FIKOLZA-1660 file (N, C-alpha, C; in steps of 0.1 Angstrom, whole numbers, plus 5000, padded with zeros to 4 digits):
% residues 167
   i   px   py   pz ch aa at
   1 5932 6974 3361  A  X  N
   1 5939 6965 3370  A  X CA
   1 5930 6952 3372  A  X  C
   2 5935 6941 3368  A  X  N
   2 5928 6929 3368  A  X CA
   2 5927 6923 3382  A  X  C
   3 5916 6916 3384  A  X  N
   3 5914 6910 3397  A  X CA
   3 5922 6897 3398  A  X  C
   4 5927 6894 3409  A  X  N
   4 5934 6881 3412  A  X CA
   4 5923 6871 3413  A  X  C
   5 5926 6859 3410  A  X  N
   5 5916 6848 3411  A  X CA
   5 5921 6837 3420  A  X  C
   6 5913 6832 3429  A  X  N
   6 5917 6821 3437  A  X CA
   6 5906 6810 3435  A  X  C
   7 5911 6798 3432  A  X  N
   7 5902 6786 3430  A  X CA
   7 5903 6778 3443  A  X  C
   8 5892 6775 3449  A  X  N
   8 5892 6768 3462  A  X CA
   8 5881 6756 3460  A  X  C
   9 5886 6744 3461  A  X  N
   9 5878 6733 3460  A  X CA
   9 5878 6724 3472  A  X  C
  10 5866 6718 3475  A  X  N
  10 5865 6708 3485  A  X CA
  10 5863 6694 3479  A  X  C
  11 5870 6684 3483  A  X  N
  11 5868 6670 3479  A  X CA
  11 5864 6663 3492  A  X  C
  12 5851 6660 3492  A  X  N
  12 5844 6657 3505  A  X CA
  12 5838 6643 3505  A  X  C
  13 5843 6635 3514  A  X  N
  13 5837 6622 3517  A  X CA
  13 5823 6624 3523  A  X  C
  14 5812 6620 3516  A  X  N
  14 5799 6622 3521  A  X CA
  14 5792 6609 3525  A  X  C
  15 5800 6599 3529  A  X  N
  15 5794 6587 3534  A  X CA
  15 5788 6589 3548  A  X  C
  16 5781 6579 3553  A  X  N
  16 5773 6580 3565  A  X CA
  16 5780 6585 3577  A  X  C
  17 5792 6583 3579  A  X  N
  17 5799 6587 3591  A  X CA
  17 5804 6602 3591  A  X  C
  18 5801 6609 3580  A  X  N
  18 5807 6622 3578  A  X CA
  18 5797 6634 3581  A  X  C
  19 5785 6631 3588  A  X  N
  19 5775 6642 3589  A  X CA
  19 5781 6655 3596  A  X  C
  20 5788 6653 3607  A  X  N
  20 5794 6665 3614  A  X CA
  20 5803 6673 3605  A  X  C
  21 5812 6666 3598  A  X  N
  21 5822 6672 3589  A  X CA
  21 5815 6680 3578  A  X  C
  22 5804 6674 3572  A  X  N
  22 5797 6680 3561  A  X CA
  22 5790 6693 3566  A  X  C
  23 5785 6693 3578  A  X  N
  23 5779 6705 3584  A  X CA
  23 5790 6716 3586  A  X  C
  24 5802 6712 3590  A  X  N
  24 5813 6721 3592  A  X CA
  24 5817 6727 3579  A  X  C
  25 5818 6719 3568  A  X  N
  25 5822 6724 3555  A  X CA
  25 5812 6734 3550  A  X  C
  26 5799 6732 3552  A  X  N
  26 5789 6741 3547  A  X CA
  26 5792 6755 3554  A  X  C
  27 5794 6755 3567  A  X  N
  27 5797 6768 3574  A  X CA
  27 5810 6774 3569  A  X  C
  28 5820 6765 3568  A  X  N
  28 5834 6770 3564  A  X CA
  28 5833 6777 3550  A  X  C
  29 5825 6772 3541  A  X  N
  29 5825 6777 3527  A  X CA
  29 5821 6792 3528  A  X  C
  30 5811 6796 3536  A  X  N
  30 5807 6810 3538  A  X CA
  30 5819 6818 3544  A  X  C
  31 5825 6813 3555  A  X  N
  31 5835 6820 3562  A  X CA
  31 5847 6822 3554  A  X  C
  32 5852 6812 3547  A  X  N
  32 5864 6813 3539  A  X CA
  32 5862 6822 3528  A  X  C
  33 5851 6821 3521  A  X  N
  33 5849 6830 3509  A  X CA
  33 5848 6845 3514  A  X  C
  34 5842 6848 3525  A  X  N
  34 5841 6861 3529  A  X CA
  34 5855 6867 3533  A  X  C
  35 5863 6858 3539  A  X  N
  35 5876 6863 3544  A  X CA
  35 5886 6865 3532  A  X  C
  36 5884 6857 3522  A  X  N
  36 5894 6858 3510  A  X CA
  36 5890 6868 3500  A  X  C
  37 5877 6872 3499  A  X  N
  37 5872 6881 3489  A  X CA
  37 5875 6895 3493  A  X  C
  38 5879 6903 3483  A  X  N
  38 5880 6917 3484  A  X CA
  38 5880 6923 3470  A  X  C
  39 5882 6936 3469  A  X  N
  39 5880 6943 3457  A  X CA
  39 5890 6938 3446  A  X  C
  40 5901 6933 3450  A  X  N
  40 5911 6928 3440  A  X CA
  40 5911 6913 3438  A  X  C
  41 5903 6906 3446  A  X  N
  41 5904 6891 3445  A  X CA
  41 5890 6885 3442  A  X  C
  42 5890 6877 3433  A  X  N
  42 5877 6869 3430  A  X CA
  42 5880 6855 3435  A  X  C
  43 5871 6850 3444  A  X  N
  43 5872 6836 3449  A  X CA
  43 5861 6828 3442  A  X  C
  44 5866 6817 3436  A  X  N
  44 5856 6807 3431  A  X CA
  44 5857 6794 3439  A  X  C
  45 5845 6789 3443  A  X  N
  45 5845 6777 3451  A  X CA
  45 5838 6766 3443  A  X  C
  46 5844 6754 3444  A  X  N
  46 5838 6742 3438  A  X CA
  46 5839 6731 3448  A  X  C
  47 5831 6720 3445  A  X  N
  47 5831 6709 3454  A  X CA
  47 5829 6696 3447  A  X  C
  48 5835 6686 3451  A  X  N
  48 5832 6672 3446  A  X CA
  48 5829 6664 3459  A  X  C
  49 5817 6658 3459  A  X  N
  49 5814 6648 3469  A  X CA
  49 5816 6634 3464  A  X  C
  50 5822 6626 3472  A  X  N
  50 5824 6612 3468  A  X CA
  50 5819 6602 3479  A  X  C
  51 5815 6590 3474  A  X  N
  51 5811 6580 3483  A  X CA
  51 5819 6567 3479  A  X  C
  52 5812 6556 3476  A  X  N
  52 5819 6544 3473  A  X CA
  52 5811 6537 3461  A  X  C
  53 5818 6527 3455  A  X  N
  53 5812 6521 3443  A  X CA
  53 5799 6514 3446  A  X  C
  54 5796 6510 3458  A  X  N
  54 5783 6503 3461  A  X CA
  54 5772 6513 3464  A  X  C
  55 5774 6526 3464  A  X  N
  55 5764 6536 3467  A  X CA
  55 5756 6540 3455  A  X  C
  56 5746 6548 3457  A  X  N
  56 5737 6553 3446  A  X CA
  56 5745 6561 3436  A  X  C
  57 5755 6568 3440  A  X  N
  57 5765 6575 3431  A  X CA
  57 5778 6575 3437  A  X  C
  58 5789 6576 3429  A  X  N
  58 5802 6576 3434  A  X CA
  58 5807 6590 3436  A  X  C
  59 5805 6599 3426  A  X  N
  59 5809 6613 3427  A  X CA
  59 5798 6622 3422  A  X  C
  60 5798 6634 3427  A  X  N
  60 5789 6644 3423  A  X CA
  60 5797 6658 3423  A  X  C
  61 5796 6665 3412  A  X  N
  61 5804 6677 3411  A  X CA
  61 5795 6690 3412  A  X  C
  62 5800 6699 3419  A  X  N
  62 5794 6713 3420  A  X CA
  62 5805 6722 3414  A  X  C
  63 5802 6727 3402  A  X  N
  63 5811 6735 3395  A  X CA
  63 5816 6747 3402  A  X  C
  64 5828 6752 3399  A  X  N
  64 5833 6764 3405  A  X CA
  64 5823 6776 3402  A  X  C
  65 5822 6784 3412  A  X  N
  65 5813 6796 3411  A  X CA
  65 5818 6807 3420  A  X  C
  66 5817 6819 3415  A  X  N
  66 5820 6831 3424  A  X CA
  66 5808 6836 3430  A  X  C
  67 5796 6830 3427  A  X  N
  67 5784 6834 3434  A  X CA
  67 5783 6826 3447  A  X  C
  68 5789 6831 3457  A  X  N
  68 5791 6823 3469  A  X CA
  68 5778 6820 3477  A  X  C
  69 5769 6830 3478  A  X  N
  69 5756 6826 3484  A  X CA
  69 5749 6815 3476  A  X  C
  70 5749 6816 3463  A  X  N
  70 5742 6806 3454  A  X CA
  70 5749 6793 3455  A  X  C
  71 5762 6793 3456  A  X  N
  71 5769 6780 3458  A  X CA
  71 5766 6774 3471  A  X  C
  72 5766 6782 3482  A  X  N
  72 5763 6777 3495  A  X CA
  72 5749 6771 3495  A  X  C
  73 5740 6777 3488  A  X  N
  73 5726 6772 3488  A  X CA
  73 5726 6758 3481  A  X  C
  74 5734 6757 3470  A  X  N
  74 5734 6744 3463  A  X CA
  74 5740 6733 3472  A  X  C
  75 5751 6736 3479  A  X  N
  75 5757 6725 3487  A  X CA
  75 5750 6723 3500  A  X  C
  76 5740 6732 3503  A  X  N
  76 5733 6730 3516  A  X CA
  76 5725 6717 3516  A  X  C
  77 5722 6712 3504  A  X  N
  77 5714 6699 3503  A  X CA
  77 5722 6687 3505  A  X  C
  78 5735 6688 3505  A  X  N
  78 5744 6676 3507  A  X CA
  78 5741 6670 3520  A  X  C
  79 5740 6656 3520  A  X  N
  79 5738 6649 3533  A  X CA
  79 5746 6637 3533  A  X  C
  80 5749 6632 3545  A  X  N
  80 5757 6620 3547  A  X CA
  80 5748 6607 3544  A  X  C
  81 5754 6597 3538  A  X  N
  81 5747 6585 3535  A  X CA
  81 5756 6575 3527  A  X  C
  82 5753 6562 3529  A  X  N
  82 5761 6552 3522  A  X CA
  82 5773 6549 3529  A  X  C
  83 5783 6543 3521  A  X  N
  83 5795 6538 3527  A  X CA
  83 5793 6524 3532  A  X  C
  84 5798 6521 3544  A  X  N
  84 5796 6508 3549  A  X CA
  84 5809 6502 3553  A  X  C
  85 5818 6498 3543  A  X  N
  85 5831 6493 3546  A  X CA
  85 5840 6506 3549  A  X  C
  86 5851 6503 3555  A  X  N
  86 5860 6514 3559  A  X CA
  86 5865 6523 3547  A  X  C
  87 5872 6517 3538  A  X  N
  87 5877 6525 3527  A  X CA
  87 5866 6530 3518  A  X  C
  88 5868 6542 3512  A  X  N
  88 5858 6548 3503  A  X CA
  88 5865 6550 3490  A  X  C
  89 5858 6555 3480  A  X  N
  89 5864 6557 3466  A  X CA
  89 5869 6571 3465  A  X  C
  90 5879 6574 3474  A  X  N
  90 5885 6587 3474  A  X CA
  90 5892 6590 3461  A  X  C
  91 5898 6579 3455  A  X  N
  91 5905 6580 3442  A  X CA
  91 5896 6586 3432  A  X  C
  92 5883 6582 3431  A  X  N
  92 5874 6588 3422  A  X CA
  92 5871 6602 3425  A  X  C
  93 5870 6606 3438  A  X  N
  93 5868 6620 3441  A  X CA
  93 5879 6629 3437  A  X  C
  94 5892 6624 3439  A  X  N
  94 5903 6632 3434  A  X CA
  94 5904 6633 3419  A  X  C
  95 5901 6622 3412  A  X  N
  95 5902 6622 3398  A  X CA
  95 5891 6631 3392  A  X  C
  96 5879 6631 3398  A  X  N
  96 5868 6640 3394  A  X CA
  96 5872 6655 3396  A  X  C
  97 5878 6658 3408  A  X  N
  97 5882 6672 3410  A  X CA
  97 5891 6677 3400  A  X  C
  98 5900 6668 3395  A  X  N
  98 5910 6672 3384  A  X CA
  98 5904 6672 3370  A  X  C
  99 5894 6664 3368  A  X  N
  99 5889 6662 3354  A  X CA
  99 5876 6670 3351  A  X  C
 100 5868 6672 3362  A  X  N
 100 5855 6678 3359  A  X CA
 100 5854 6692 3364  A  X  C
 101 5861 6696 3375  A  X  N
 101 5861 6710 3378  A  X CA
 101 5870 6718 3368  A  X  C
 102 5865 6729 3364  A  X  N
 102 5873 6737 3354  A  X CA
 102 5881 6747 3362  A  X  C
 103 5894 6743 3365  A  X  N
 103 5903 6751 3372  A  X CA
 103 5908 6763 3363  A  X  C
 104 5909 6774 3369  A  X  N
 104 5914 6786 3362  A  X CA
 104 5930 6785 3362  A  X  C
 105 5935 6784 3350  A  X  N
 105 5950 6783 3348  A  X CA
 105 5957 6795 3353  A  X  C
 106 5950 6807 3353  A  X  N
 106 5956 6819 3357  A  X CA
 106 5954 6823 3371  A  X  C
 107 5948 6814 3379  A  X  N
 107 5945 6817 3393  A  X CA
 107 5958 6818 3401  A  X  C
 108 5959 6828 3410  A  X  N
 108 5971 6829 3418  A  X CA
 108 5973 6818 3428  A  X  C
 109 5961 6812 3432  A  X  N
 109 5962 6800 3441  A  X CA
 109 5951 6790 3437  A  X  C
 110 5955 6778 3436  A  X  N
 110 5945 6767 3434  A  X CA
 110 5946 6757 3445  A  X  C
 111 5936 6756 3453  A  X  N
 111 5937 6748 3466  A  X CA
 111 5925 6738 3466  A  X  C
 112 5928 6726 3470  A  X  N
 112 5918 6716 3472  A  X CA
 112 5919 6710 3486  A  X  C
 113 5908 6711 3493  A  X  N
 113 5908 6705 3507  A  X CA
 113 5901 6692 3506  A  X  C
 114 5909 6681 3509  A  X  N
 114 5904 6668 3509  A  X CA
 114 5900 6664 3523  A  X  C
 115 5887 6661 3525  A  X  N
 115 5882 6659 3539  A  X CA
 115 5875 6646 3539  A  X  C
 116 5881 6637 3548  A  X  N
 116 5876 6623 3549  A  X CA
 116 5879 6617 3563  A  X  C
 117 5872 6606 3566  A  X  N
 117 5875 6599 3578  A  X CA
 117 5878 6584 3575  A  X  C
 118 5881 6582 3562  A  X  N
 118 5884 6568 3558  A  X CA
 118 5894 6569 3546  A  X  C
 119 5903 6559 3545  A  X  N
 119 5913 6559 3535  A  X CA
 119 5907 6555 3521  A  X  C
 120 5914 6557 3511  A  X  N
 120 5909 6553 3497  A  X CA
 120 5910 6538 3496  A  X  C
 121 5901 6533 3488  A  X  N
 121 5902 6519 3484  A  X CA
 121 5915 6518 3476  A  X  C
 122 5924 6508 3479  A  X  N
 122 5936 6506 3471  A  X CA
 122 5935 6493 3464  A  X  C
 123 5923 6486 3464  A  X  N
 123 5921 6473 3459  A  X CA
 123 5912 6473 3447  A  X  C
 124 5908 6484 3442  A  X  N
 124 5899 6484 3430  A  X CA
 124 5907 6482 3418  A  X  C
 125 5903 6473 3409  A  X  N
 125 5910 6471 3396  A  X CA
 125 5909 6483 3387  A  X  C
 126 5919 6485 3379  A  X  N
 126 5920 6496 3369  A  X CA
 126 5916 6509 3375  A  X  C
 127 5921 6512 3387  A  X  N
 127 5919 6525 3394  A  X CA
 127 5931 6534 3392  A  X  C
 128 5928 6547 3392  A  X  N
 128 5939 6557 3392  A  X CA
 128 5940 6561 3406  A  X  C
 129 5952 6558 3412  A  X  N
 129 5953 6560 3427  A  X CA
 129 5956 6574 3430  A  X  C
 130 5955 6577 3443  A  X  N
 130 5957 6590 3449  A  X CA
 130 5971 6596 3446  A  X  C
 131 5981 6587 3445  A  X  N
 131 5994 6592 3442  A  X CA
 131 5995 6598 3428  A  X  C
 132 5989 6592 3419  A  X  N
 132 5990 6597 3405  A  X CA
 132 5982 6610 3404  A  X  C
 133 5970 6611 3411  A  X  N
 133 5962 6623 3411  A  X CA
 133 5970 6634 3418  A  X  C
 134 5977 6631 3429  A  X  N
 134 5984 6641 3436  A  X CA
 134 5996 6647 3427  A  X  C
 135 6002 6638 3420  A  X  N
 135 6013 6643 3411  A  X CA
 135 6007 6651 3400  A  X  C
 136 5996 6647 3394  A  X  N
 136 5990 6655 3383  A  X CA
 136 5986 6669 3389  A  X  C
 137 5980 6669 3401  A  X  N
 137 5976 6682 3407  A  X CA
 137 5988 6691 3409  A  X  C
 138 5999 6686 3414  A  X  N
 138 6011 6694 3416  A  X CA
 138 6016 6699 3403  A  X  C
 139 6016 6691 3392  A  X  N
 139 6021 6696 3379  A  X CA
 139 6012 6707 3374  A  X  C
 140 5999 6707 3378  A  X  N
 140 5990 6718 3373  A  X CA
 140 5989 6730 3383  A  X  C
 141 5997 6729 3394  A  X  N
 141 5997 6740 3403  A  X CA
 141 5986 6740 3413  A  X  C
 142 5980 6728 3415  A  X  N
 142 5969 6726 3425  A  X CA
 142 5975 6719 3437  A  X  C
 143 5973 6726 3448  A  X  N
 143 5978 6720 3461  A  X CA
 143 5967 6713 3469  A  X  C
 144 5969 6701 3472  A  X  N
 144 5960 6693 3481  A  X CA
 144 5963 6696 3496  A  X  C
 145 5953 6700 3503  A  X  N
 145 5954 6701 3518  A  X CA
 145 5945 6690 3523  A  X  C
 146 5950 6682 3532  A  X  N
 146 5942 6671 3537  A  X CA
 146 5937 6673 3551  A  X  C
 147 5924 6670 3554  A  X  N
 147 5918 6671 3567  A  X CA
 147 5913 6657 3571  A  X  C
 148 5919 6651 3581  A  X  N
 148 5915 6638 3585  A  X CA
 148 5904 6640 3596  A  X  C
 149 5892 6636 3594  A  X  N
 149 5882 6636 3604  A  X CA
 149 5883 6625 3614  A  X  C
 150 5876 6627 3625  A  X  N
 150 5877 6617 3636  A  X CA
 150 5875 6603 3630  A  X  C
 151 5882 6593 3635  A  X  N
 151 5880 6580 3631  A  X CA
 151 5890 6575 3619  A  X  C
 152 5897 6585 3614  A  X  N
 152 5907 6581 3603  A  X CA
 152 5917 6571 3608  A  X  C
 153 5918 6560 3601  A  X  N
 153 5928 6549 3605  A  X CA
 153 5942 6553 3601  A  X  C
 154 5951 6544 3605  A  X  N
 154 5965 6546 3602  A  X CA
 154 5969 6547 3587  A  X  C
 155 5963 6539 3579  A  X  N
 155 5965 6539 3565  A  X CA
 155 5961 6553 3559  A  X  C
 156 5949 6557 3563  A  X  N
 156 5944 6570 3559  A  X CA
 156 5953 6581 3563  A  X  C
 157 5958 6581 3575  A  X  N
 157 5967 6591 3579  A  X CA
 157 5980 6591 3571  A  X  C
 158 5985 6580 3568  A  X  N
 158 5997 6579 3559  A  X CA
 158 5994 6585 3545  A  X  C
 159 5983 6581 3539  A  X  N
 159 5979 6586 3526  A  X CA
 159 5978 6601 3526  A  X  C
 160 5971 6606 3537  A  X  N
 160 5970 6621 3538  A  X CA
 160 5983 6628 3539  A  X  C
 161 5992 6622 3547  A  X  N
 161 6005 6628 3549  A  X CA
 161 6013 6629 3535  A  X  C
 162 6012 6618 3528  A  X  N
 162 6019 6617 3515  A  X CA
 162 6013 6628 3505  A  X  C
 163 6000 6629 3505  A  X  N
 163 5993 6639 3496  A  X CA
 163 5997 6653 3500  A  X  C
 164 5997 6656 3513  A  X  N
 164 6000 6670 3518  A  X CA
 164 6014 6673 3516  A  X  C
 165 6023 6664 3516  A  X  N
 165 6037 6667 3515  A  X CA
 165 6042 6668 3501  A  X  C
 166 6034 6663 3491  A  X  N
 166 6039 6663 3477  A  X CA
 166 6040 6677 3472  A  X  C
 167 6051 6680 3465  A  X  N
 167 6053 6694 3459  A  X CA
 167 6054 6693 3444  A  X  C
% end
C-alpha cells in the first residue's frame, strides 16, 4: 500500500517588514508537518523566499524535503531584509515556485501558501505576472493560498483575492 504524498510550499516575502511573519512561518512549518504526517502520508515541504530587484538576491529556493527537522534547520537562517518601496517582486517568487521546486505530479495535494505584506510590482518590463503564474499553477493542480500580513494595501488585497479564487 503506497503512501499518499502531499507537497506543501511557502512563497514568502522576506523583505525588511516581514520579520514577525518569517518567525511565524518557521514555527508553522514544524506544526503543519507534524499534523499532516502519518503512516500513510508523506509530507514534503519546500520554500521560496523572494525580495525585490534592488536587493542582494531576488529569489532563493529551498527544495522540497520530507526530512522536516532538516528542512526546518535550513530555513531557520532566513531573516528579513531589503525591500524599501512598497511593491516587491512577488511575480518572481511565484514563477520560481513553479519552475524550480520539483512538484510531485502524483501528490494528492499540492498547496502553496503565498505570504506577503506588499503587492507585486506590476510595472516591471518583460515580467510574467501573478495571473499567468496562478493559471499555470491551477492547470498543474497546485492551489495558491494567500496570507496577507499586516500592512497589505488595497491593491495587494485585490491581487490575493484573485489568486485565492482562481480554480
